[in-house]
All heavy atoms as TSV, in Angstrom:
chain	resi	resn	atom	element	x	y	z
A	1	VAL	N	N	0.840	-1.196	0.000
A	1	VAL	CA	C	0.000	0.000	0.000
A	1	VAL	C	C	0.874	1.244	0.000
A	1	VAL	O	O	0.606	2.193	-0.734
A	1	VAL	CB	C	-0.967	0.006	1.210
A	1	VAL	CG1	C	-1.707	1.315	1.326
A	1	VAL	CG2	C	-1.933	-1.149	1.123
A	2	ARG	N	N	1.902	1.223	0.826
A	2	ARG	CA	C	2.801	2.378	0.897
A	2	ARG	C	C	3.404	2.679	-0.468
A	2	ARG	O	O	3.452	3.832	-0.908
A	2	ARG	CB	C	3.908	2.124	1.924
A	2	ARG	CG	C	4.884	3.293	2.053
A	2	ARG	CD	C	5.922	3.081	3.143
A	2	ARG	NE	N	5.260	3.217	4.434
A	2	ARG	CZ	C	5.243	2.263	5.375
A	2	ARG	NH1	N	5.854	1.114	5.179
A	2	ARG	NH2	N	4.632	2.462	6.516
A	3	GLN	N	N	3.861	1.642	-1.163
A	3	GLN	CA	C	4.474	1.841	-2.477
A	3	GLN	C	C	3.470	2.427	-3.474
A	3	GLN	O	O	3.821	3.299	-4.266
A	3	GLN	CB	C	5.031	0.527	-3.009
A	3	GLN	CG	C	6.257	0.053	-2.257
A	3	GLN	CD	C	6.697	-1.328	-2.720
A	3	GLN	OE1	O	5.935	-2.061	-3.341
A	3	GLN	NE2	N	7.928	-1.685	-2.390
A	4	CYS	N	N	2.238	1.952	-3.432
A	4	CYS	CA	C	1.211	2.470	-4.354
A	4	CYS	C	C	0.906	3.935	-4.074
A	4	CYS	O	O	0.760	4.735	-5.004
A	4	CYS	CB	C	-0.061	1.641	-4.246
A	4	CYS	SG	S	0.113	-0.009	-4.945
A	5	VAL	N	N	0.829	4.291	-2.801
A	5	VAL	CA	C	0.545	5.684	-2.451
A	5	VAL	C	C	1.715	6.577	-2.847
A	5	VAL	O	O	1.516	7.670	-3.389
A	5	VAL	CB	C	0.199	5.824	-0.953
A	5	VAL	CG1	C	0.084	7.282	-0.550
A	5	VAL	CG2	C	-1.086	5.074	-0.631
A	6	GLU	N	N	2.925	6.115	-2.600
A	6	GLU	CA	C	4.098	6.889	-2.996
A	6	GLU	C	C	4.149	7.061	-4.514
A	6	GLU	O	O	4.474	8.150	-5.016
A	6	GLU	CB	C	5.372	6.232	-2.467
A	6	GLU	CG	C	5.533	6.388	-0.959
A	6	GLU	CD	C	6.702	5.596	-0.385
A	6	GLU	OE1	O	7.351	4.829	-1.131
A	6	GLU	OE2	O	6.946	5.747	0.828
A	7	LYS	N	N	3.813	6.020	-5.265
A	7	LYS	CA	C	3.769	6.113	-6.718
A	7	LYS	C	C	2.710	7.128	-7.153
A	7	LYS	O	O	2.938	7.927	-8.064
A	7	LYS	CB	C	3.470	4.744	-7.327
A	7	LYS	CG	C	3.465	4.736	-8.836
A	7	LYS	CD	C	3.219	3.341	-9.373
A	7	LYS	CE	C	3.177	3.361	-10.893
A	7	LYS	NZ	N	2.900	2.025	-11.440
A	8	TYR	N	N	1.557	7.107	-6.500
A	8	TYR	CA	C	0.483	8.059	-6.794
A	8	TYR	C	C	0.983	9.490	-6.605
A	8	TYR	O	O	0.771	10.347	-7.460
A	8	TYR	CB	C	-0.710	7.779	-5.895
A	8	TYR	CG	C	-1.830	8.784	-6.013
A	8	TYR	CD1	C	-2.735	8.723	-7.062
A	8	TYR	CD2	C	-1.987	9.786	-5.055
A	8	TYR	CE1	C	-3.767	9.644	-7.169
A	8	TYR	CE2	C	-3.015	10.710	-5.154
A	8	TYR	CZ	C	-3.906	10.637	-6.215
A	8	TYR	OH	O	-4.923	11.546	-6.310
A	9	PHE	N	N	1.670	9.748	-5.481
A	9	PHE	CA	C	2.200	11.094	-5.225
A	9	PHE	C	C	3.231	11.498	-6.273
A	9	PHE	O	O	3.265	12.645	-6.708
A	9	PHE	CB	C	2.807	11.188	-3.828
A	9	PHE	CG	C	1.789	11.198	-2.718
A	9	PHE	CD1	C	2.050	10.540	-1.534
A	9	PHE	CD2	C	0.588	11.856	-2.842
A	9	PHE	CE1	C	1.131	10.556	-0.495
A	9	PHE	CE2	C	-0.339	11.878	-1.821
A	9	PHE	CZ	C	-0.068	11.228	-0.644
A	10	THR	N	N	4.060	10.555	-6.671
A	10	THR	CA	C	5.063	10.844	-7.701
A	10	THR	C	C	4.388	11.205	-9.018
A	10	THR	O	O	4.799	12.144	-9.704
A	10	THR	CB	C	5.981	9.623	-7.907
A	10	THR	OG1	O	6.636	9.325	-6.671
A	10	THR	CG2	C	7.029	9.879	-8.977
A	11	GLN	N	N	3.335	10.486	-9.355
A	11	GLN	CA	C	2.631	10.734	-10.611
A	11	GLN	C	C	1.873	12.059	-10.611
A	11	GLN	O	O	1.565	12.593	-11.671
A	11	GLN	CB	C	1.680	9.580	-10.928
A	11	GLN	CG	C	2.415	8.309	-11.289
A	11	GLN	CD	C	1.483	7.138	-11.485
A	11	GLN	OE1	O	0.342	7.140	-11.062
A	11	GLN	NE2	N	1.993	6.099	-12.139
A	12	LEU	N	N	1.575	12.582	-9.423
A	12	LEU	CA	C	0.915	13.887	-9.355
A	12	LEU	C	C	1.810	14.989	-9.910
A	12	LEU	O	O	1.334	16.025	-10.357
A	12	LEU	CB	C	0.535	14.231	-7.912
A	12	LEU	CG	C	-0.663	13.505	-7.324
A	12	LEU	CD1	C	-0.843	13.885	-5.862
A	12	LEU	CD2	C	-1.925	13.808	-8.109
A	13	ASN	N	N	3.121	14.754	-9.799
A	13	ASN	CA	C	4.107	15.687	-10.349
A	13	ASN	C	C	3.869	17.119	-9.876
A	13	ASN	O	O	3.881	18.060	-10.662
A	13	ASN	CB	C	4.102	15.602	-11.885
A	13	ASN	CG	C	5.358	16.183	-12.491
A	13	ASN	OD1	O	6.402	16.217	-11.850
A	13	ASN	ND2	N	5.262	16.640	-13.726
A	14	GLY	N	N	3.616	17.267	-8.580
A	14	GLY	CA	C	3.441	18.598	-8.006
A	14	GLY	C	C	2.035	19.144	-8.052
A	14	GLY	O	O	1.751	20.183	-7.467
A	15	HIS	N	N	1.132	18.483	-8.751
A	15	HIS	CA	C	-0.256	18.938	-8.817
A	15	HIS	C	C	-1.006	18.595	-7.530
A	15	HIS	O	O	-0.683	17.621	-6.858
A	15	HIS	CB	C	-0.973	18.299	-10.012
A	15	HIS	CG	C	-0.472	18.794	-11.328
A	15	HIS	ND1	N	0.647	18.274	-11.943
A	15	HIS	CD2	C	-0.931	19.774	-12.143
A	15	HIS	CE1	C	0.854	18.900	-13.071
A	15	HIS	NE2	N	-0.098	19.831	-13.228
A	16	ASP	N	N	-2.005	19.390	-7.217
A	16	ASP	CA	C	-2.828	19.124	-6.044
A	16	ASP	C	C	-3.773	17.964	-6.315
A	16	ASP	O	O	-4.130	17.673	-7.452
A	16	ASP	CB	C	-3.661	20.363	-5.670
A	16	ASP	CG	C	-2.805	21.461	-5.054
A	16	ASP	OD1	O	-1.712	21.156	-4.543
A	16	ASP	OD2	O	-3.250	22.626	-5.082
A	17	SER	N	N	-4.189	17.325	-5.251
A	17	SER	CA	C	-5.142	16.235	-5.330
A	17	SER	C	C	-6.006	16.259	-4.090
A	17	SER	O	O	-5.626	16.837	-3.069
A	17	SER	CB	C	-4.399	14.901	-5.435
A	17	SER	OG	O	-5.318	13.838	-5.475
A	18	SER	N	N	-7.162	15.665	-4.163
A	18	SER	CA	C	-8.002	15.538	-2.980
A	18	SER	C	C	-8.766	14.230	-3.074
A	18	SER	O	O	-8.894	13.638	-4.143
A	18	SER	CB	C	-8.976	16.715	-2.873
A	18	SER	OG	O	-9.883	16.690	-3.952
A	19	GLY	N	N	-9.266	13.760	-1.958
A	19	GLY	CA	C	-10.063	12.550	-1.933
A	19	GLY	C	C	-9.263	11.264	-1.926
A	19	GLY	O	O	-9.816	10.199	-2.215
A	20	LEU	N	N	-7.986	11.357	-1.597
A	20	LEU	CA	C	-7.138	10.166	-1.601
A	20	LEU	C	C	-7.647	9.117	-0.626
A	20	LEU	O	O	-7.666	7.922	-0.933
A	20	LEU	CB	C	-5.685	10.528	-1.283
A	20	LEU	CG	C	-4.699	9.364	-1.219
A	20	LEU	CD1	C	-4.643	8.623	-2.545
A	20	LEU	CD2	C	-3.316	9.857	-0.823
A	21	TYR	N	N	-8.093	9.546	0.538
A	21	TYR	CA	C	-8.590	8.609	1.547
A	21	TYR	C	C	-9.738	7.778	0.985
A	21	TYR	O	O	-9.738	6.548	1.056
A	21	TYR	CB	C	-9.022	9.375	2.800
A	21	TYR	CG	C	-9.505	8.485	3.917
A	21	TYR	CD1	C	-8.593	7.837	4.743
A	21	TYR	CD2	C	-10.862	8.291	4.137
A	21	TYR	CE1	C	-9.037	7.009	5.771
A	21	TYR	CE2	C	-11.303	7.466	5.152
A	21	TYR	CZ	C	-10.391	6.833	5.966
A	21	TYR	OH	O	-10.831	6.012	6.967
A	22	ASP	N	N	-10.731	8.444	0.412
A	22	ASP	CA	C	-11.882	7.739	-0.152
A	22	ASP	C	C	-11.475	6.853	-1.325
A	22	ASP	O	O	-12.011	5.755	-1.498
A	22	ASP	CB	C	-12.965	8.728	-0.584
A	22	ASP	CG	C	-13.673	9.369	0.590
A	22	ASP	OD1	O	-13.693	8.770	1.687
A	22	ASP	OD2	O	-14.204	10.485	0.424
A	23	LEU	N	N	-10.546	7.325	-2.134
A	23	LEU	CA	C	-10.056	6.553	-3.267
A	23	LEU	C	C	-9.429	5.238	-2.801
A	23	LEU	O	O	-9.743	4.163	-3.329
A	23	LEU	CB	C	-9.034	7.368	-4.065
A	23	LEU	CG	C	-8.344	6.653	-5.223
A	23	LEU	CD1	C	-9.315	6.373	-6.345
A	23	LEU	CD2	C	-7.171	7.489	-5.716
A	24	VAL	N	N	-8.568	5.326	-1.817
A	24	VAL	CA	C	-7.891	4.127	-1.313
A	24	VAL	C	C	-8.894	3.185	-0.656
A	24	VAL	O	O	-8.869	1.975	-0.895
A	24	VAL	CB	C	-6.752	4.497	-0.332
A	24	VAL	CG1	C	-6.200	3.267	0.363
A	24	VAL	CG2	C	-5.638	5.228	-1.082
A	25	LEU	N	N	-9.791	3.730	0.158
A	25	LEU	CA	C	-10.785	2.875	0.800
A	25	LEU	C	C	-11.644	2.145	-0.218
A	25	LEU	O	O	-11.915	0.946	-0.065
A	25	LEU	CB	C	-11.684	3.692	1.729
A	25	LEU	CG	C	-11.116	3.967	3.112
A	25	LEU	CD1	C	-12.170	4.629	3.992
A	25	LEU	CD2	C	-10.615	2.716	3.778
A	26	ALA	N	N	-12.077	2.832	-1.242
A	26	ALA	CA	C	-12.909	2.203	-2.264
A	26	ALA	C	C	-12.151	1.084	-2.975
A	26	ALA	O	O	-12.718	0.041	-3.299
A	26	ALA	CB	C	-13.396	3.240	-3.270
A	27	GLU	N	N	-10.873	1.305	-3.225
A	27	GLU	CA	C	-10.069	0.287	-3.901
A	27	GLU	C	C	-9.867	-0.952	-3.046
A	27	GLU	O	O	-9.776	-2.063	-3.557
A	27	GLU	CB	C	-8.708	0.858	-4.308
A	27	GLU	CG	C	-8.769	1.865	-5.427
A	27	GLU	CD	C	-9.251	1.274	-6.741
A	27	GLU	OE1	O	-8.822	0.157	-7.106
A	27	GLU	OE2	O	-10.060	1.938	-7.405
A	28	VAL	N	N	-9.811	-0.777	-1.740
A	28	VAL	CA	C	-9.557	-1.892	-0.823
A	28	VAL	C	C	-10.860	-2.505	-0.322
A	28	VAL	O	O	-11.000	-3.729	-0.267
A	28	VAL	CB	C	-8.693	-1.416	0.375
A	28	VAL	CG1	C	-8.573	-2.497	1.426
A	28	VAL	CG2	C	-7.325	-0.980	-0.116
A	29	GLU	N	N	-11.826	-1.668	0.010
A	29	GLU	CA	C	-13.024	-2.139	0.695
A	29	GLU	C	C	-13.905	-3.031	-0.186
A	29	GLU	O	O	-14.374	-4.074	0.275
A	29	GLU	CB	C	-13.828	-0.942	1.217
A	29	GLU	CG	C	-14.886	-1.336	2.222
A	29	GLU	CD	C	-15.475	-0.131	2.919
A	29	GLU	OE1	O	-15.684	0.927	2.272
A	29	GLU	OE2	O	-15.743	-0.244	4.121
A	30	LYS	N	N	-14.133	-2.643	-1.422
A	30	LYS	CA	C	-15.015	-3.436	-2.275
A	30	LYS	C	C	-14.502	-4.868	-2.463
A	30	LYS	O	O	-15.242	-5.818	-2.214
A	30	LYS	CB	C	-15.238	-2.755	-3.629
A	30	LYS	CG	C	-16.213	-3.522	-4.493
A	30	LYS	CD	C	-16.504	-2.837	-5.802
A	30	LYS	CE	C	-17.491	-3.658	-6.621
A	30	LYS	NZ	N	-17.734	-3.088	-7.932
A	31	PRO	N	N	-13.239	-5.073	-2.866
A	31	PRO	CA	C	-12.771	-6.455	-2.995
A	31	PRO	C	C	-12.721	-7.195	-1.657
A	31	PRO	O	O	-12.911	-8.415	-1.615
A	31	PRO	CB	C	-11.391	-6.335	-3.628
A	31	PRO	CG	C	-11.011	-4.907	-3.576
A	31	PRO	CD	C	-12.248	-4.113	-3.368
A	32	LEU	N	N	-12.482	-6.467	-0.568
A	32	LEU	CA	C	-12.498	-7.090	0.755
A	32	LEU	C	C	-13.886	-7.642	1.062
A	32	LEU	O	O	-14.033	-8.790	1.498
A	32	LEU	CB	C	-12.075	-6.084	1.832
A	32	LEU	CG	C	-12.192	-6.555	3.280
A	32	LEU	CD1	C	-11.261	-7.723	3.545
A	32	LEU	CD2	C	-11.896	-5.401	4.218
A	33	LEU	N	N	-14.915	-6.836	0.819
A	33	LEU	CA	C	-16.285	-7.268	1.064
A	33	LEU	C	C	-16.659	-8.445	0.167
A	33	LEU	O	O	-17.255	-9.428	0.630
A	33	LEU	CB	C	-17.253	-6.104	0.838
A	33	LEU	CG	C	-17.098	-4.897	1.757
A	33	LEU	CD1	C	-17.997	-3.763	1.290
A	33	LEU	CD2	C	-17.381	-5.251	3.201
A	34	GLU	N	N	-16.315	-8.348	-1.108
A	34	GLU	CA	C	-16.628	-9.428	-2.044
A	34	GLU	C	C	-15.957	-10.738	-1.644
A	34	GLU	O	O	-16.585	-11.799	-1.665
A	34	GLU	CB	C	-16.207	-9.032	-3.461
A	34	GLU	CG	C	-17.026	-7.914	-4.045
A	34	GLU	CD	C	-16.449	-7.345	-5.329
A	34	GLU	OE1	O	-15.217	-7.408	-5.545
A	34	GLU	OE2	O	-17.259	-6.814	-6.117
A	35	THR	N	N	-14.709	-10.659	-1.244
A	35	THR	CA	C	-13.968	-11.857	-0.870
A	35	THR	C	C	-14.488	-12.453	0.428
A	35	THR	O	O	-14.620	-13.679	0.556
A	35	THR	CB	C	-12.459	-11.539	-0.745
A	35	THR	OG1	O	-12.022	-10.960	-1.979
A	35	THR	CG2	C	-11.649	-12.787	-0.455
A	36	ALA	N	N	-14.817	-11.601	1.392
A	36	ALA	CA	C	-15.369	-12.085	2.655
A	36	ALA	C	C	-16.721	-12.763	2.433
A	36	ALA	O	O	-17.003	-13.818	3.017
A	36	ALA	CB	C	-15.515	-10.941	3.656
A	37	LEU	N	N	-17.548	-12.169	1.588
A	37	LEU	CA	C	-18.850	-12.776	1.273
A	37	LEU	C	C	-18.666	-14.146	0.622
A	37	LEU	O	O	-19.365	-15.106	0.973
A	37	LEU	CB	C	-19.649	-11.876	0.338
A	37	LEU	CG	C	-20.568	-10.871	0.980
A	37	LEU	CD1	C	-21.163	-9.956	-0.089
A	37	LEU	CD2	C	-21.671	-11.541	1.764
A	38	LYS	N	N	-17.766	-14.219	-0.326
A	38	LYS	CA	C	-17.516	-15.487	-1.006
A	38	LYS	C	C	-17.018	-16.535	-0.011
A	38	LYS	O	O	-17.483	-17.675	-0.015
A	38	LYS	CB	C	-16.496	-15.290	-2.128
A	38	LYS	CG	C	-16.260	-16.517	-2.961
A	38	LYS	CD	C	-15.305	-16.237	-4.108
A	38	LYS	CE	C	-15.035	-17.499	-4.887
A	38	LYS	NZ	N	-14.070	-17.261	-5.972
A	39	TYR	N	N	-16.105	-16.146	0.871
A	39	TYR	CA	C	-15.566	-17.058	1.875
A	39	TYR	C	C	-16.665	-17.559	2.811
A	39	TYR	O	O	-16.651	-18.717	3.224
A	39	TYR	CB	C	-14.465	-16.361	2.680
A	39	TYR	CG	C	-13.833	-17.242	3.726
A	39	TYR	CD1	C	-12.838	-18.153	3.366
A	39	TYR	CD2	C	-14.220	-17.169	5.054
A	39	TYR	CE1	C	-12.254	-18.972	4.318
A	39	TYR	CE2	C	-13.641	-17.987	6.013
A	39	TYR	CZ	C	-12.663	-18.887	5.637
A	39	TYR	OH	O	-12.090	-19.708	6.573
A	40	ALA	N	N	-17.640	-16.690	3.099
A	40	ALA	CA	C	-18.743	-17.033	3.996
A	40	ALA	C	C	-19.917	-17.650	3.231
A	40	ALA	O	O	-21.038	-17.700	3.748
A	40	ALA	CB	C	-19.195	-15.791	4.761
A	41	ASP	N	N	-19.671	-18.110	2.019
A	41	ASP	CA	C	-20.717	-18.697	1.180
A	41	ASP	C	C	-21.905	-17.759	1.021
A	41	ASP	O	O	-23.057	-18.171	1.030
A	41	ASP	CB	C	-21.170	-20.057	1.723
A	41	ASP	CG	C	-20.072	-21.103	1.652
A	41	ASP	OD1	O	-19.335	-21.117	0.651
A	41	ASP	OD2	O	-19.945	-21.900	2.602
A	42	PHE	N	N	-21.602	-16.466	0.918
A	42	PHE	CA	C	-22.583	-15.400	0.701
A	42	PHE	C	C	-23.586	-15.254	1.846
A	42	PHE	O	O	-24.636	-14.651	1.681
A	42	PHE	CB	C	-23.277	-15.575	-0.660
A	42	PHE	CG	C	-22.279	-15.538	-1.779
A	42	PHE	CD1	C	-21.728	-16.709	-2.273
A	42	PHE	CD2	C	-21.845	-14.328	-2.286
A	42	PHE	CE1	C	-20.772	-16.676	-3.284
A	42	PHE	CE2	C	-20.890	-14.281	-3.297
A	42	PHE	CZ	C	-20.356	-15.469	-3.794
A	43	ASN	N	N	-23.204	-15.752	3.013
A	43	ASN	CA	C	-24.007	-15.562	4.220
A	43	ASN	C	C	-23.559	-14.239	4.849
A	43	ASN	O	O	-22.431	-14.114	5.352
A	43	ASN	CB	C	-23.782	-16.729	5.182
A	43	ASN	CG	C	-24.581	-16.618	6.452
A	43	ASN	OD1	O	-24.544	-15.593	7.131
A	43	ASN	ND2	N	-25.284	-17.682	6.793
A	44	GLN	N	N	-24.443	-13.250	4.820
A	44	GLN	CA	C	-24.077	-11.914	5.287
A	44	GLN	C	C	-23.748	-11.879	6.776
A	44	GLN	O	O	-22.858	-11.143	7.194
A	44	GLN	CB	C	-25.185	-10.918	4.965
A	44	GLN	CG	C	-25.314	-10.654	3.484
A	44	GLN	CD	C	-26.373	-9.637	3.153
A	44	GLN	OE1	O	-26.993	-9.045	4.027
A	44	GLN	NE2	N	-26.590	-9.407	1.862
A	45	SER	N	N	-24.446	-12.653	7.577
A	45	SER	CA	C	-24.161	-12.674	9.015
A	45	SER	C	C	-22.757	-13.197	9.277
A	45	SER	O	O	-22.007	-12.634	10.080
A	45	SER	CB	C	-25.195	-13.523	9.764
A	45	SER	OG	O	-26.472	-12.947	9.663
A	46	LYS	N	N	-22.387	-14.278	8.585
A	46	LYS	CA	C	-21.045	-14.844	8.746
A	46	LYS	C	C	-19.976	-13.882	8.232
A	46	LYS	O	O	-18.926	-13.726	8.856
A	46	LYS	CB	C	-20.935	-16.179	8.011
A	46	LYS	CG	C	-21.685	-17.312	8.671
A	46	LYS	CD	C	-21.503	-18.592	7.880
A	46	LYS	CE	C	-22.277	-19.732	8.495
A	46	LYS	NZ	N	-22.120	-20.981	7.715
A	47	ALA	N	N	-20.245	-13.256	7.101
A	47	ALA	CA	C	-19.271	-12.315	6.535
A	47	ALA	C	C	-19.076	-11.120	7.457
A	47	ALA	O	O	-17.945	-10.673	7.680
A	47	ALA	CB	C	-19.727	-11.848	5.151
A	48	ALA	N	N	-20.170	-10.607	8.017
A	48	ALA	CA	C	-20.073	-9.474	8.943
A	48	ALA	C	C	-19.247	-9.848	10.168
A	48	ALA	O	O	-18.392	-9.076	10.607
A	48	ALA	CB	C	-21.468	-9.012	9.360
A	49	LYS	N	N	-19.489	-11.036	10.706
A	49	LYS	CA	C	-18.730	-11.492	11.878
A	49	LYS	C	C	-17.250	-11.628	11.530
A	49	LYS	O	O	-16.382	-11.209	12.295
A	49	LYS	CB	C	-19.288	-12.821	12.381
A	49	LYS	CG	C	-18.643	-13.298	13.642
A	49	LYS	CD	C	-19.313	-14.556	14.173
A	49	LYS	CE	C	-18.643	-14.982	15.459
A	49	LYS	NZ	N	-19.275	-16.178	16.020
A	50	LEU	N	N	-16.975	-12.196	10.377
A	50	LEU	CA	C	-15.595	-12.345	9.914
A	50	LEU	C	C	-14.890	-11.000	9.817
A	50	LEU	O	O	-13.725	-10.853	10.203
A	50	LEU	CB	C	-15.594	-13.036	8.546
A	50	LEU	CG	C	-14.280	-13.159	7.807
A	50	LEU	CD1	C	-13.375	-14.168	8.503
A	50	LEU	CD2	C	-14.525	-13.578	6.377
A	51	LEU	N	N	-15.617	-9.998	9.310
A	51	LEU	CA	C	-15.048	-8.662	9.136
A	51	LEU	C	C	-15.019	-7.843	10.419
A	51	LEU	O	O	-14.347	-6.813	10.488
A	51	LEU	CB	C	-15.843	-7.901	8.069
A	51	LEU	CG	C	-15.730	-8.453	6.649
A	51	LEU	CD1	C	-16.821	-7.871	5.769
A	51	LEU	CD2	C	-14.363	-8.181	6.078
A	52	GLY	N	N	-15.787	-8.275	11.425
A	52	GLY	CA	C	-15.831	-7.534	12.682
A	52	GLY	C	C	-16.724	-6.307	12.610
A	52	GLY	O	O	-16.473	-5.310	13.290
A	53	ILE	N	N	-17.755	-6.377	11.753
A	53	ILE	CA	C	-18.711	-5.283	11.639
A	53	ILE	C	C	-20.116	-5.850	11.807
A	53	ILE	O	O	-20.315	-7.070	11.710
A	53	ILE	CB	C	-18.595	-4.541	10.279
A	53	ILE	CG1	C	-18.841	-5.487	9.097
A	53	ILE	CG2	C	-17.236	-3.868	10.152
A	53	ILE	CD1	C	-18.817	-4.814	7.737
A	54	SER	N	N	-21.071	-4.977	12.051
A	54	SER	CA	C	-22.447	-5.448	12.201
A	54	SER	C	C	-23.018	-5.822	10.832
A	54	SER	O	O	-22.553	-5.348	9.791
A	54	SER	CB	C	-23.317	-4.381	12.857
A	54	SER	OG	O	-23.524	-3.305	11.970
A	55	ARG	N	N	-24.045	-6.642	10.867
A	55	ARG	CA	C	-24.693	-7.041	9.621
A	55	ARG	C	C	-25.305	-5.828	8.920
A	55	ARG	O	O	-25.251	-5.719	7.695
A	55	ARG	CB	C	-25.762	-8.098	9.904
A	55	ARG	CG	C	-26.398	-8.669	8.664
A	55	ARG	CD	C	-27.313	-9.848	9.014
A	55	ARG	NE	N	-28.081	-10.260	7.859
A	55	ARG	CZ	C	-29.271	-9.769	7.532
A	55	ARG	NH1	N	-29.836	-8.844	8.289
A	55	ARG	NH2	N	-29.910	-10.192	6.465
A	56	SER	N	N	-25.850	-4.910	9.690
A	56	SER	CA	C	-26.448	-3.724	9.074
A	56	SER	C	C	-25.380	-2.847	8.406
A	56	SER	O	O	-25.610	-2.296	7.328
A	56	SER	CB	C	-27.262	-2.914	10.086
A	56	SER	OG	O	-26.440	-2.432	11.120
A	57	THR	N	N	-24.221	-2.747	9.017
A	57	THR	CA	C	-23.119	-2.004	8.397
A	57	THR	C	C	-22.684	-2.694	7.109
A	57	THR	O	O	-22.448	-2.044	6.093
A	57	THR	CB	C	-21.936	-1.859	9.368
A	57	THR	OG1	O	-22.361	-1.115	10.502
A	57	THR	CG2	C	-20.750	-1.174	8.710
A	58	LEU	N	N	-22.594	-4.007	7.152
A	58	LEU	CA	C	-22.226	-4.755	5.954
A	58	LEU	C	C	-23.244	-4.518	4.846
A	58	LEU	O	O	-22.875	-4.240	3.703
A	58	LEU	CB	C	-22.119	-6.252	6.251
A	58	LEU	CG	C	-21.849	-7.143	5.030
A	58	LEU	CD1	C	-20.529	-6.789	4.364
A	58	LEU	CD2	C	-21.897	-8.602	5.424
A	59	ARG	N	N	-24.515	-4.581	5.170
A	59	ARG	CA	C	-25.562	-4.380	4.165
A	59	ARG	C	C	-25.472	-2.976	3.550
A	59	ARG	O	O	-25.623	-2.806	2.343
A	59	ARG	CB	C	-26.941	-4.620	4.772
A	59	ARG	CG	C	-27.192	-6.101	5.077
A	59	ARG	CD	C	-28.495	-6.337	5.823
A	59	ARG	NE	N	-29.657	-5.795	5.138
A	59	ARG	CZ	C	-30.372	-6.444	4.218
A	59	ARG	NH1	N	-30.005	-7.667	3.855
A	59	ARG	NH2	N	-31.426	-5.890	3.673
A	60	LYS	N	N	-25.186	-1.984	4.401
A	60	LYS	CA	C	-25.048	-0.610	3.913
A	60	LYS	C	C	-23.868	-0.501	2.948
A	60	LYS	O	O	-23.950	0.141	1.903
A	60	LYS	CB	C	-24.889	0.347	5.094
A	60	LYS	CG	C	-24.780	1.803	4.699
A	60	LYS	CD	C	-24.842	2.775	5.862
A	60	LYS	CE	C	-24.055	2.356	7.048
A	60	LYS	NZ	N	-23.969	3.387	8.090
A	61	LYS	N	N	-22.762	-1.151	3.286
A	61	LYS	CA	C	-21.579	-1.106	2.433
A	61	LYS	C	C	-21.813	-1.867	1.130
A	61	LYS	O	O	-21.354	-1.442	0.071
A	61	LYS	CB	C	-20.364	-1.643	3.177
A	61	LYS	CG	C	-19.906	-0.711	4.291
A	61	LYS	CD	C	-18.691	-1.248	4.996
A	61	LYS	CE	C	-18.214	-0.276	6.049
A	61	LYS	NZ	N	-17.718	0.970	5.483
A	62	LEU	N	N	-22.526	-2.983	1.187
A	62	LEU	CA	C	-22.847	-3.729	-0.020
A	62	LEU	C	C	-23.684	-2.866	-0.962
A	62	LEU	O	O	-23.464	-2.854	-2.176
A	62	LEU	CB	C	-23.585	-5.023	0.322
A	62	LEU	CG	C	-22.796	-6.064	1.117
A	62	LEU	CD1	C	-23.685	-7.254	1.454
A	62	LEU	CD2	C	-21.551	-6.497	0.383
A	63	GLU	N	N	-24.635	-2.154	-0.400
A	63	GLU	CA	C	-25.470	-1.240	-1.193
A	63	GLU	C	C	-24.611	-0.124	-1.801
A	63	GLU	O	O	-24.747	0.208	-2.974
A	63	GLU	CB	C	-26.550	-0.648	-0.299
A	63	GLU	CG	C	-27.387	0.423	-0.948
A	63	GLU	CD	C	-28.609	-0.127	-1.652
A	63	GLU	OE1	O	-28.966	-1.286	-1.384
A	63	GLU	OE2	O	-29.182	0.602	-2.457
A	64	GLN	N	N	-23.710	0.421	-0.998
A	64	GLN	CA	C	-22.840	1.512	-1.445
A	64	GLN	C	C	-22.020	1.108	-2.666
A	64	GLN	O	O	-21.839	1.903	-3.584
A	64	GLN	CB	C	-21.920	1.911	-0.296
A	64	GLN	CG	C	-20.872	2.936	-0.621
A	64	GLN	CD	C	-19.911	3.188	0.544
A	64	GLN	OE1	O	-20.155	2.785	1.678
A	64	GLN	NE2	N	-18.813	3.833	0.261
A	65	TYR	N	N	-21.534	-0.131	-2.677
A	65	TYR	CA	C	-20.673	-0.600	-3.762
A	65	TYR	C	C	-21.439	-1.373	-4.836
A	65	TYR	O	O	-20.834	-1.877	-5.788
A	65	TYR	CB	C	-19.537	-1.454	-3.210
A	65	TYR	CG	C	-18.556	-0.661	-2.390
A	65	TYR	CD1	C	-18.484	-0.792	-1.013
A	65	TYR	CD2	C	-17.684	0.238	-2.998
A	65	TYR	CE1	C	-17.580	-0.063	-0.260
A	65	TYR	CE2	C	-16.781	0.990	-2.262
A	65	TYR	CZ	C	-16.747	0.836	-0.894
A	65	TYR	OH	O	-15.843	1.556	-0.163
A	66	GLY	N	N	-22.745	-1.487	-4.673
A	66	GLY	CA	C	-23.551	-2.201	-5.665
A	66	GLY	C	C	-23.263	-3.686	-5.714
A	66	GLY	O	O	-23.323	-4.304	-6.773
A	67	ILE	N	N	-22.971	-4.261	-4.561
A	67	ILE	CA	C	-22.693	-5.697	-4.469
A	67	ILE	C	C	-23.991	-6.379	-4.037
A	67	ILE	O	O	-24.592	-6.034	-3.035
A	67	ILE	CB	C	-21.589	-5.979	-3.433
A	67	ILE	CG1	C	-20.306	-5.262	-3.816
A	67	ILE	CG2	C	-21.349	-7.482	-3.313
A	67	ILE	CD1	C	-19.237	-5.289	-2.742
A	68	HIS	N	N	-24.383	-7.393	-4.823
A	68	HIS	CA	C	-25.642	-8.100	-4.503
A	68	HIS	C	C	-25.403	-9.572	-4.325
A	68	HIS	O	O	-24.713	-10.228	-4.909
A	68	HIS	CB	C	-26.678	-7.877	-5.591
A	68	HIS	CG	C	-26.971	-6.437	-5.810
A	68	HIS	ND1	N	-27.741	-5.702	-4.939
A	68	HIS	CD2	C	-26.592	-5.584	-6.774
A	68	HIS	CE1	C	-27.847	-4.462	-5.380
A	68	HIS	NE2	N	-27.137	-4.361	-6.499
């Protein structure tokens, strides 16, 4: 992750940027949720427990990323 962020800063070449936090989270969170769901055989309760979040939080995040 550190190398990717450093590469991103290098590619900015002095230009300003914003929203890096959300960009990184979106890149990591969606595949994390998808993989956890698959591991839990698409059982949302099991996936939420695995991730350490509530089922309602998981459902909200699935909706946010369009994961069904």
